C-alpha positions in Angstrom: 0.0 0.0 0.0 2.8 2.4 0.9 4.5 1.8 -2.4 1.3 2.5 -4.4 0.7 5.6 -2.3 4.3 6.8 -3.0 3.8 6.3 -6.7 0.5 8.3 -6.5 -1.5 5.4 -7.8 -3.9 5.5 -4.8 -4.7 8.0 -2.0 -5.9 6.2 1.0 -8.0 8.3 3.3 -7.1 8.5 7.0 -9.2 8.8 10.1 -8.7 11.4 12.9 -6.0 9.3 14.5 -4.1 9.0 11.2 -4.9 5.3 10.5 -5.8 4.3 7.0 -9.5 4.0 6.2 -10.3 1.7 3.3 -13.5 2.8 1.8 -15.2 0.8 -1.0 -13.7 3.0 -3.7 -10.2 2.6 -2.4 -10.7 -1.2 -2.0 -11.8 -1.4 -5.6 -8.8 0.6 -6.8 -6.4 -1.7 -4.9 -8.0 -4.7 -6.5 -7.6 -3.2 -9.9 -4.0 -2.4 -9.3 -3.3 -5.9 -8.1 -4.8 -7.3 -11.3 -3.0 -4.9 -13.5 0.3 -5.7 -11.8 -0.3 -9.4 -12.3 -1.0 -8.8 -16.0 2.4 -7.2 -16.3 1.6 -3.6 -16.6 4.3 -1.0 -15.6 3.6 1.6 -12.9 3.4 4.2 -15.7 0.7 2.2 -17.5 -1.2 1.6 -14.3 -1.4 5.3 -13.6 -3.5 5.7 -16.8 -6.1 3.2 -15.6 -9.1 4.4 -13.6 -11.9 2.8 -11.7 
């Protein structure tokens, strides 16, 4: 997750205490990124894909 955040592929919301909060949209984006990575896409190619 941290790597995807650092590459600006996802932005995970945080609650008041700073903990990550995985809302449904974020979960779907993560699933998409996992599938794209497994399909062999580069990080640059993954940035062009949206949910």
